[in-house]
N, C-alpha and C positions, 0 to 999 in steps of 0.2 A: 578285838580288833586284828584274830589270826587270818579273820579270812581275808585284810587287807595286806597282813604281809604276804597271805601266800599269793595274791594276784601281782604285789610287785617281784614277789621272786619269779612269778611266772613270765614278768616280761622282762624278768633282768636277763636272764638266762638266752631266749634268742639275738639281745643285747649283745650279749658278752659272745657269740657265735657269731654274729655278724661283724663286730670287731676284729674278730683274731681273721675272719677271709678279706675283709679289707684291708690288712697290714701286709695281705704274703706276697699283693706286686712288689713290695717295699720290701721284703724280707727278701725278694728275689732277688729283686737289684743292687741289693746290699751284698748276697752272696756271689754275683757274676763279680761285681767291685772287686770283692777277696780274691779271688779267684785271678782275676786278671794281674792282680798288686806281688802275689805270690809268684803267678807267671813268670811277672818280669823281674822280679826280686830275686828264685830259687833259683829258677830253671832258665833266667835269661833269655827268655821270649817275649816280643812284641815290644822290643827295643829299635829295632835295625830301621827301622821309618823315621823313628827321629834322632835328625842331621844333629852332626860335633860342630860347636861353636866354629872350628874355623871352615867347616862348608857351609854353613849360613852365609859367613863374610865374604866367601868365594864365588865364583860362576858370574852370568849378566843380570845384572839390577832389571827388573822389568819395570816399566811405565808406571803408577800406580798413581790414583784418583782418589784422596779420600774426600766425598761428598757428607758437607755440613747443612742438613735444610736448618732455617730461623723461622722464627716468629716471634718478636720482642725478647732478641736475646743482648739486646745493646751493652749490658749491664757485665756481660760475662764472656762474650765471643774473642777480646780484645786480649784476653787474663788467657785465655784458652789457647789460642793462637801463639803468644809468647811462650809459653811453657813447649807447648809440644811441636813448635818448630825448633824449638832449642834444645830439646829434647833426644827426639826423635834419628834414632841410627841407619838411616838410610839416605843415598843421595835425589835416585829419581822416582820424584814423587811432585807432587800439587795441590792442592787443597781448592775445593769448588765450592764455594756459599751460594747458598738459595734465599733468597731472599721476594719480598712482597712488595709492590708500588706503595698500600699504605700504610707503610712499617719504618716512617722515616727515619726515626730513631736506631733502628737497625741495621738500617739501607746506610747513615753515615755512619755507622761505626766499621759496617763492613768495606765500603770506599776505601774509611781510611787504612785499612787494615791491608787493603790492596793494593794503596801506595807503600807504606812500610814494608811489605812480604815480594819479593817475586814470589812464589811460591803459591801465593794465593790468586785467586780466579772470582767473580761475582758473577752471578747469573740469577735476574731481578723476570720474576714469573709473570704471565704476560697478564696476569691478573688479579684482581686484591685478596688479599688473605683475611682469616687464615682458610686453608684447604686443609683437605690430610697433609699428614706427612709424605704418605704414598705419589699424592698429587706432586708435592713438592720436589719428592725425589725424583721425579719422571722428567721434569724440564729442568732439572740441576742435569741429567744424565741429555736433552738437546742439548743444551750449553755445552757441556764437555763434548758431541758430536760437533759444534760449528768451530769449538777450538781447533779439534782436529785437521780438519776443512781449512783451519785460516794459518795453520803454521806447518802443516803435512807429518801431522805425526798422528802414532797410537797410543793410547792407552791400556795396555793388555790385562790389568786389574783394577777392580771399583771398591773402595774399601767405607762404611757405613760409621759416621760415627757421630754424637750430638757435639751439644753446643759446650756442655760441661764435665766430657770428659775430658779424663786423664792418659793417653796415651801410651803405652810400655814401650819404650828404646826401641827395642828387638819387634814388634810385633808384626812390622813391616817385612824384616828378614824371613820369618817365619812363614808369613802370607806366600810372599815370594816364591819361598820354594816349594810351598807345598803346594799351590797351586799348578805346578806341573803335574802334581799324581790327582788334586781334585777340584772340581769344579766352586764348592764355597768351603770357605772355611773357617770357622768360627773359634773367634782366639775368647779367651776364657771372660767374662766379664765380672768382677766383683765390687760391689757396691762399696764406698769405704766405709769406716767405721765411723759412731757418731757417739756424744754421751749417755748415757745409760738412761737419762731420764727421757730421752727419746724413743720409746720401747718401742712403739710403731716398726718406726725405721730398724730398731733393731734386730724384731722380729724378721720383716724381709729382708736384711740383710744378711741371713742365716741359710732362710730357704734358700736366697739366691745364690749363695756360695756353693749350698749345698748341689744343688742343680746343675752349678757349673762342673762341680769338680768331680759327682759321681753319678749324679743322669747323665749327663752327655756322653761322657766315654763308654758307658754303657751300651748306651743307643747303638753308638759308634760299634761296640765288641761284636755285637748281635746282630748287625746288620739291620737296623732299623733305622723308622725315619730322627733326621735331626733339624729340629728347628730352628731357625736362626733367631739370634737374639739381636739384631738389627745393629746395633755401636758392636764395631770389633767385629762383623762380618765383611769376610773378600768376596768377590767373585769373579770369575775369568770371565770376558769380553764375550767368549764363546757363549757363556752359559745365559748373558742377558741378552745376546741376540736374540738366542734360541726363544726366550720368555717374548721379547718383543715381537718376534714373527709368530706369537701363538697368539697376544692380546691387542692388535691393532695398533701394533708399537709402543704399546704401556710396559715397560719392564716389571711396575707395580702396580698391582692392581690402587686407581684412584678412589672405589668406591670402598676398600676395603681400612678399618681403623688397627688392622692386627698385619700391616704388610710382611714385615719380618717371618712371621709364622707360616703367611699365607705363600711366599718367596719356599720359604723351603719344601714346602709341601709341592708346591709343582715343579719343584726341581725331581724332587724324587718322585 
């Protein structure tokens, strides 16, 4: 069977070479990440743009609209709003819920939330669902424009979230501050840990955390394209209005199932 061993060895050599080559991109990202960390720790550079808490709490608060698209979320939306509205450390914000006319349970839950919380607005899509998330977001955007006209106000920043999200209490303050310099701000999104028996989620949780805490900062350091993760992303109105003008008033592409990535690419 020596001939078989030779064939196996001959196949393993190029496979090993390919594995090494394919891992070089990860190694490059790791090296840049370590360099950036050392640059901040040892040389004290790269930290000047991050404001202190006093700076976050001072200054004018921009009016922020939080978009939450819904489809059969009647079991979670009330708890999500109860927790986040109590936790968010910010004053000038409102939550816009987007629902469909053929989802009566969610509509009822969203309507009840609107009655309970003064910050909550409800936008009903003009057609049945489900459609793409991008389509629902577009109609929420139109509902926000109507609300602005009705009350003679203007929202300066739009932040996207889902019905299952736990919003960090200070995230809106960070977005408010950084929106002076950036048109898109991605707050790190980390899945909550689950029991070890949920292996699939555990792998996903680790990979997502690695991407958020390593890959995205490296992309920014290198001046590369930064994809939006959808949830936890803040957009300035200037950016959204430019997107609308270039796409027949559709901020998000209703035919795209990864509208978050696509919007980040269009902004880039």
